[in-house]
VMD Tcl script that draws the C-alpha trace (Angstrom):
set ca {
  {23.47 -33.81 -26.08}
  {20.55 -31.63 -26.72}
  {18.16 -30.74 -23.86}
  {15.06 -30.59 -23.49}
  {11.68 -30.69 -25.21}
  {8.38 -30.33 -23.48}
  {5.47 -32.45 -24.41}
  {2.39 -33.16 -22.24}
  {4.42 -32.26 -19.05}
  {7.18 -34.87 -19.68}
  {10.77 -34.00 -20.25}
  {12.38 -35.68 -23.27}
  {16.10 -35.81 -23.99}
  {17.40 -35.76 -27.58}
  {20.93 -37.24 -27.95}
  {23.33 -36.82 -30.81}
  {25.54 -39.86 -30.17}
  {26.21 -41.32 -33.56}
  {29.83 -40.37 -33.36}
  {30.41 -42.24 -30.03}
  {31.83 -45.80 -29.82}
  {29.29 -48.60 -29.82}
  {29.71 -49.70 -26.31}
  {29.18 -46.18 -25.10}
  {26.06 -45.79 -27.24}
  {24.68 -49.06 -25.80}
  {25.28 -47.89 -22.26}
  {23.52 -44.54 -22.87}
  {20.55 -46.23 -24.41}
  {20.29 -48.51 -21.42}
  {20.29 -45.61 -19.01}
  {17.69 -43.76 -21.01}
  {15.38 -46.75 -21.16}
  {15.80 -47.24 -17.39}
  {15.07 -43.53 -16.75}
  {11.96 -43.62 -18.72}
  {10.39 -46.32 -16.49}
  {11.13 -44.48 -13.32}
  {8.41 -42.47 -11.67}
  {8.33 -38.92 -13.08}
  {8.40 -37.22 -9.70}
  {12.08 -38.38 -9.42}
  {13.01 -35.90 -12.14}
  {10.27 -33.42 -11.86}
  {7.85 -32.23 -14.50}
  {5.56 -29.43 -15.62}
  {2.18 -29.48 -14.04}
  {-0.39 -27.20 -15.68}
  {-2.84 -25.03 -13.83}
  {-6.26 -26.00 -15.10}
  {-9.59 -25.06 -13.30}
  {-12.04 -26.51 -15.70}
  {-11.23 -30.21 -15.53}
  {-10.84 -32.16 -18.68}
  {-12.27 -29.41 -20.94}
  {-9.37 -27.96 -23.14}
  {-7.74 -24.79 -21.82}
  {-7.22 -23.58 -18.32}
  {-10.74 -22.16 -17.75}
  {-14.01 -21.17 -19.33}
  {-12.94 -17.55 -19.70}
  {-9.75 -15.50 -19.81}
  {-9.00 -15.84 -16.05}
  {-8.27 -18.90 -13.92}
  {-8.80 -18.10 -10.23}
  {-8.66 -20.89 -7.67}
  {-6.86 -22.43 -4.79}
  {-3.45 -24.33 -5.10}
  {-4.84 -27.06 -2.87}
  {-7.73 -27.79 -5.23}
  {-7.74 -30.50 -7.78}
  {-6.71 -28.12 -10.49}
  {-3.51 -29.53 -11.86}
  {-3.06 -31.32 -15.13}
  {-0.12 -33.31 -16.61}
  {-1.34 -32.28 -20.05}
  {-0.31 -28.94 -21.68}
  {-3.64 -28.68 -23.56}
  {-5.72 -29.16 -20.38}
  {-7.97 -31.68 -21.89}
  {-7.49 -34.56 -19.43}
  {-8.80 -35.13 -15.95}
  {-7.16 -32.97 -13.23}
  {-5.65 -33.89 -9.82}
  {-4.07 -32.37 -6.81}
  {-0.56 -30.74 -6.66}
  {2.33 -33.06 -6.18}
  {5.57 -31.57 -4.77}
  {8.96 -31.11 -6.50}
  {7.46 -30.12 -9.82}
  {7.29 -26.90 -11.86}
  {4.02 -25.01 -11.71}
  {3.03 -23.89 -15.29}
  {0.37 -21.24 -15.69}
  {-1.53 -22.24 -17.52}
  {-2.92 -25.17 -19.56}
  {-3.96 -24.21 -23.00}
  {-3.60 -20.53 -24.05}
  {-6.80 -18.92 -22.96}
  {-5.89 -17.57 -19.46}
  {-4.67 -14.25 -20.79}
  {-6.23 -12.12 -18.08}
  {-5.37 -11.60 -14.42}
  {-5.64 -14.80 -12.39}
  {-5.53 -15.08 -8.47}
  {-4.41 -18.21 -6.96}
  {-4.51 -18.76 -3.15}
  {-1.50 -20.90 -1.98}
  {-3.46 -22.62 0.74}
  {-1.20 -25.66 1.36}
  {0.87 -26.40 4.41}
  {4.00 -26.58 2.24}
  {4.40 -26.23 -1.50}
  {7.84 -27.59 -2.79}
  {8.54 -26.61 -6.34}
  {11.36 -26.60 -8.90}
  {10.08 -23.47 -10.56}
  {7.17 -21.42 -11.84}
  {6.53 -20.67 -15.48}
  {4.08 -17.96 -16.59}
  {3.27 -18.42 -20.25}
  {0.49 -15.94 -20.64}
  {-1.53 -13.63 -18.58}
  {-0.82 -11.97 -15.08}
  {-0.65 -14.42 -12.20}
  {-0.99 -13.41 -8.60}
  {-0.25 -16.06 -5.89}
  {-1.71 -14.79 -2.70}
  {-0.80 -15.79 0.80}
  {-2.58 -18.87 2.23}
  {-1.27 -21.31 4.85}
  {2.35 -22.42 4.86}
  {4.97 -21.26 2.41}
  {6.50 -21.92 -0.97}
  {9.64 -23.92 -0.66}
  {12.31 -23.97 -3.46}
  {13.95 -27.17 -4.72}
  {17.29 -26.99 -6.44}
  {17.69 -24.15 -8.82}
  {13.99 -23.03 -9.11}
  {13.57 -21.10 -12.38}
  {10.81 -18.42 -12.28}
  {10.24 -17.89 -15.98}
  {7.83 -15.11 -16.94}
  {7.04 -14.46 -20.69}
  {7.15 -11.01 -22.20}
  {4.01 -8.87 -21.39}
  {3.09 -11.36 -18.59}
  {3.70 -10.90 -14.84}
  {3.99 -12.92 -11.69}
  {3.31 -11.58 -8.24}
  {3.88 -13.68 -5.05}
  {2.81 -12.56 -1.54}
  {3.30 -16.06 -0.08}
  {6.41 -16.32 2.05}
  {9.41 -18.06 0.33}
  {11.62 -20.60 1.98}
  {14.93 -21.01 0.02}
  {16.42 -23.76 2.10}
  {19.84 -23.24 0.66}
  {18.58 -23.32 -2.88}
  {18.49 -20.85 -5.81}
  {15.72 -18.71 -7.23}
  {16.57 -17.68 -10.75}
  {14.37 -15.08 -12.53}
  {14.26 -15.67 -16.33}
  {12.13 -14.12 -19.17}
  {11.23 -10.51 -19.97}
  {8.02 -10.56 -17.87}
  {7.92 -8.84 -14.49}
  {8.35 -10.67 -11.14}
  {7.16 -8.87 -7.98}
  {8.21 -10.28 -4.72}
  {5.55 -9.39 -2.24}
  {6.61 -11.30 0.86}
  {9.91 -11.74 2.76}
  {11.97 -14.76 1.96}
  {12.00 -16.73 5.19}
  {15.80 -17.36 5.17}
  {18.93 -15.93 3.77}
  {20.56 -19.34 3.12}
  {19.85 -19.34 -0.58}
  {20.68 -17.22 -3.67}
  {18.64 -14.98 -5.92}
  {19.85 -14.49 -9.55}
  {18.41 -12.66 -12.50}
  {19.03 -14.09 -15.96}
  {16.70 -11.61 -17.61}
  {14.11 -8.94 -16.77}
  {13.31 -7.26 -13.50}
  {12.52 -8.27 -9.97}
  {10.40 -5.78 -8.12}
  {10.53 -5.90 -4.37}
  {7.24 -4.63 -2.91}
  {6.92 -1.96 -0.25}
  {7.79 -3.27 3.21}
  {9.53 -6.45 1.90}
  {13.30 -7.20 2.22}
  {15.09 -9.63 -0.08}
  {17.77 -11.16 2.12}
  {20.89 -12.85 0.89}
  {21.45 -10.36 -2.01}
  {20.92 -10.66 -5.74}
  {23.32 -11.26 -8.54}
  {23.10 -11.23 -12.42}
  {23.49 -14.47 -14.52}
  {24.20 -14.60 -18.19}
  {24.41 -11.96 -20.86}
  {20.79 -10.77 -20.98}
  {19.64 -7.59 -19.18}
  {19.03 -7.91 -15.52}
  {17.09 -5.19 -13.38}
  {16.41 -4.91 -9.72}
  {14.11 -2.30 -8.16}
  {10.69 -1.64 -6.73}
  {9.73 0.01 -3.39}
  {11.31 -2.41 -0.83}
  {14.74 -3.41 0.19}
  {17.55 -5.71 -1.00}
  {20.35 -6.29 1.56}
  {23.15 -6.29 -1.07}
  {23.61 -5.85 -4.83}
  {26.50 -5.17 -7.20}
  {25.55 -2.89 -10.06}
  {27.73 -3.11 -13.24}
  {28.35 -4.62 -16.63}
  {30.59 -7.49 -15.55}
  {29.90 -11.12 -14.85}
  {27.34 -11.83 -12.00}
  {26.62 -8.19 -11.84}
  {23.11 -6.53 -12.10}
  {22.95 -4.37 -15.18}
  {20.34 -1.72 -14.08}
  {18.79 -0.56 -10.89}
  {15.30 1.03 -11.17}
  {13.34 2.38 -8.17}
  {9.57 2.29 -8.47}
  {7.45 -0.47 -9.89}
  {7.55 -1.79 -13.38}
  {9.97 -1.50 -16.28}
  {11.37 1.93 -17.15}
  {13.75 1.06 -19.98}
  {13.78 -1.53 -22.76}
  {14.94 -5.11 -22.33}
  {16.08 -5.40 -25.89}
  {19.71 -5.78 -24.88}
  {21.64 -5.70 -21.76}
  {22.68 -2.07 -22.40}
  {19.47 -0.73 -23.80}
  {18.32 2.61 -22.28}
  {15.34 3.54 -24.39}
  {12.33 4.46 -22.31}
  {9.29 2.12 -22.25}
  {6.15 2.15 -20.05}
  {4.78 -1.36 -19.31}
  {3.07 -3.31 -16.62}
  {2.35 -0.48 -14.26}
  {-0.78 1.10 -12.82}
  {0.74 3.13 -9.87}
  {4.03 3.70 -8.03}
  {6.15 3.94 -11.13}
  {8.22 6.60 -9.24}
  {9.34 5.73 -5.80}
  {12.08 4.91 -3.27}
  {14.18 1.76 -3.44}
  {16.79 0.74 -0.81}
  {19.95 -1.20 -1.35}
  {21.54 -1.61 2.11}
  {25.02 -2.34 0.65}
  {25.29 -1.02 -2.98}
  {28.41 -1.68 -4.95}
  {28.38 0.42 -8.12}
  {30.88 -0.69 -10.79}
  {31.68 0.43 -14.19}
  {28.85 -0.22 -16.64}
  {26.10 -0.10 -14.06}
  {23.11 2.13 -14.83}
  {20.55 3.82 -12.65}
  {17.27 4.33 -14.40}
  {15.86 7.52 -12.94}
  {12.30 8.74 -13.60}
  {10.92 12.18 -12.72}
  {7.35 13.03 -12.62}
  {7.49 16.61 -10.97}
  {10.30 18.96 -11.90}
  {10.41 20.33 -8.27}
  {13.64 19.65 -6.38}
  {13.02 18.98 -2.68}
  {9.68 17.26 -3.23}
  {10.76 13.66 -3.11}
  {7.62 11.97 -2.17}
  {6.39 10.48 -5.51}
  {8.02 13.40 -7.40}
  {11.10 11.42 -8.71}
  {12.98 8.28 -7.89}
  {15.33 7.97 -4.85}
  {17.86 5.20 -4.22}
  {18.74 4.83 -0.61}
  {21.67 2.91 0.89}
  {23.65 2.40 4.04}
  {27.06 1.85 2.33}
  {27.89 2.76 -1.27}
  {31.03 1.59 -2.77}
  {32.02 3.06 -6.16}
  {34.60 1.23 -8.24}
  {37.64 3.46 -8.29}
  {38.35 5.54 -11.43}
  {35.21 4.32 -13.31}
  {32.25 5.92 -14.84}
  {28.63 5.32 -13.71}
  {25.51 5.51 -15.88}
  {22.35 7.66 -15.12}
  {19.34 7.40 -17.49}
  {16.89 10.27 -17.08}
  {13.31 9.78 -18.10}
  {10.11 11.82 -17.53}
  {6.71 10.50 -16.81}
  {3.44 12.22 -16.63}
  {1.68 10.22 -13.95}
  {2.03 7.58 -11.25}
  {1.41 4.84 -13.70}
  {4.63 5.80 -15.55}
  {3.02 7.05 -18.72}
  {5.69 8.60 -20.90}
  {5.18 12.34 -21.20}
  {5.88 15.82 -19.82}
  {6.70 16.40 -16.21}
  {4.66 18.49 -13.83}
  {6.02 21.95 -12.96}
  {7.54 21.99 -16.42}
  {7.82 25.75 -16.24}
  {10.85 25.41 -13.96}
  {12.80 23.76 -16.76}
  {14.02 27.23 -17.50}
  {15.61 27.54 -14.03}
  {18.94 26.50 -12.70}
  {19.35 24.01 -9.76}
  {22.96 23.73 -8.61}
  {24.66 22.07 -5.60}
  {22.37 20.71 -2.92}
  {19.48 22.63 -4.34}
  {19.18 19.87 -6.99}
  {17.25 16.73 -7.10}
  {18.16 14.30 -4.28}
  {18.29 11.01 -6.18}
  {20.79 9.03 -4.10}
  {21.15 9.22 -0.30}
  {22.67 7.35 2.55}
  {25.52 7.19 5.03}
  {28.99 5.69 4.11}
  {30.39 6.41 0.68}
  {33.67 5.14 -0.69}
  {35.51 5.60 -3.95}
  {34.49 8.98 -5.10}
  {35.18 12.62 -4.25}
  {33.06 15.43 -2.99}
  {31.35 18.48 -4.49}
  {30.95 18.42 -8.25}
  {31.48 14.74 -9.26}
  {29.79 15.14 -12.74}
  {32.93 13.77 -14.46}
  {32.39 10.34 -12.78}
  {28.98 9.92 -14.31}
  {27.67 9.43 -17.95}
  {24.29 11.13 -17.96}
  {21.80 10.27 -20.73}
  {18.69 12.55 -20.94}
  {17.57 11.91 -24.53}
  {14.10 10.60 -23.63}
  {13.65 13.41 -21.03}
  {14.62 16.05 -23.55}
  {12.23 14.64 -26.24}
  {9.30 14.81 -23.99}
  {10.00 18.30 -22.72}
  {10.96 19.54 -26.31}
  {13.97 21.14 -24.62}
  {17.42 20.01 -25.73}
  {19.84 22.59 -24.24}
  {19.76 21.81 -20.44}
  {22.81 20.38 -18.77}
  {22.78 17.70 -16.03}
  {25.43 17.07 -13.52}
  {25.97 15.35 -10.08}
  {26.85 17.05 -6.86}
  {27.93 15.13 -3.61}
  {27.28 16.53 -0.16}
  {28.28 13.88 2.41}
  {25.99 10.83 1.87}
  {23.66 12.83 -0.43}
  {23.93 13.00 -4.13}
  {22.03 15.51 -6.18}
  {21.23 15.78 -9.90}
  {22.00 19.40 -10.76}
  {20.45 21.09 -13.72}
  {21.41 24.20 -15.80}
  {18.91 25.62 -18.28}
  {21.65 27.66 -19.87}
  {24.22 25.51 -21.78}
  {27.87 25.65 -21.18}
  {29.99 27.48 -23.70}
  {30.98 24.25 -25.26}
  {27.42 23.52 -25.91}
  {26.97 26.90 -27.65}
  {30.01 26.18 -29.81}
  {28.65 22.88 -30.96}
  {25.21 24.46 -31.74}
  {26.89 27.15 -33.76}
  {28.99 24.73 -35.67}
  {25.92 22.61 -36.38}
  {23.92 25.62 -37.66}
  {26.83 26.67 -39.77}
  {26.96 23.35 -41.35}
  {23.21 23.24 -42.02}
  {23.37 26.71 -43.56}
  {26.27 25.67 -45.72}
  {24.52 22.55 -46.70}
  {21.37 24.41 -47.61}
  {23.29 26.98 -49.77}
  {25.65 24.42 -51.36}
  {23.38 23.57 -54.28}
  {23.03 27.24 -55.15}
  {26.52 28.49 -54.70}
  {28.92 25.56 -55.06}
  {29.63 26.11 -58.68}
  {30.31 29.73 -58.01}
  {32.38 29.05 -54.99}
  {34.36 26.45 -56.89}
  {34.94 28.85 -59.76}
  {36.00 31.55 -57.49}
  {38.49 29.28 -55.71}
  {39.89 28.02 -58.90}
  {40.36 31.53 -60.28}
  {41.89 32.77 -57.03}
  {44.32 29.82 -56.92}
  {45.33 30.51 -60.41}
  {45.89 34.13 -59.84}
  {47.84 33.30 -56.78}
  {50.13 30.90 -58.62}
  {50.64 33.26 -61.57}
  {51.33 36.14 -59.17}
  {53.87 34.05 -57.19}
  {55.66 33.04 -60.40}
  {55.71 36.57 -61.67}
  {56.95 37.78 -58.39}
  {59.66 35.13 -58.22}
  {60.75 36.03 -61.85}
  {60.96 39.65 -61.11}
  {63.01 38.99 -58.01}
  {65.51 36.92 -60.02}
  {65.71 39.64 -62.73}
  {66.83 42.16 -60.13}
  {69.51 39.91 -58.64}
}
mol new
graphics top color blue
foreach p $ca { graphics top sphere $p radius 0.5 }
foreach p [lrange $ca 0 end-1] q [lrange $ca 1 end] { graphics top cylinder $p $q radius 0.2 }
display resetview
């Protein structure tokens, strides 16, 4: 069975049943025929946001502002038929046509909106608080296309159901979910929790694509790791910090942010397992100045998976919008920051599963993007734990092993540069020396035998 194809808001099912017995095929066709004559609301369908009536597209411009309660919903994906009011237990699709590529604001001014999902196909959609709340039905898929975004400040009512974030686009949760009876999962992309907002009920990963949680608010529980149902990356501050190309990609990007790219995020209970990565951005290279200077991840309880290694991805930004570039106070990159004089990047109360003091060996630290922006490749990063506080330490002077590696590299480069000039002479010298050694050894051996 092959599911599903969208056409004018109706879901079709394509079946490959030629290999089935005839009585089964007849039964299936009967069921399909019966289902097609049932009212569409029993199954749910896409309803397209369309503020300009039966004119093709979603609006007369690139934005489609309006009120959810208005007669601005179409059952046609092109938006060229008459519109009507919202009907519950459907998926809201933004928008009809392909012209609403700008930023659209929709007021959710209904006593109760029940939906099976939200799809943002293009543009940036903001659903602002009106009366009532958004109520989820079943597994509500919030799918946001790449380079698009969805922001919701209307309260969410899970009612024991599931919200699943899909697509590479950014989803910002701007209001508390009204109950913790449901489940939040991430199939792909990032959920940003806005400042002052708490996501109750925790969040888990779903599938093999990259999942990210972060923002400026709070999640009551999350498990960070590379395993099944675990969140791949945690990223304080708003917007995406690293690429979504693969579940393990750490390459720095700078998208969908205008402010607060650097900030503090709270995970009340944080379980950090093997393979989990902390995307850490720094704007000001000044330890002790945490307010907007660099990311901080707060917790009440932090559980490390015993005996594993945990990833930290260090990236530099030049402003609050997360523009990739040099940090402020860059002159201090030539300084050393050890112990608890380093950068406080992780702070809380109860910590389990890791030692104290220098715990650098428990972390895999990547600083490639940071080094590239600063033009400085020789600093060493580490991690120091002091009670519930963890500090990123920095040494501008490399360890002896780093020097050795550099010297070997320089020697290799020098040899490579000279090889074309001196290889023939070197080869001749080696051949000659080897020949002389062999002849001398034979002569010496012969002389020894002659004296026996």
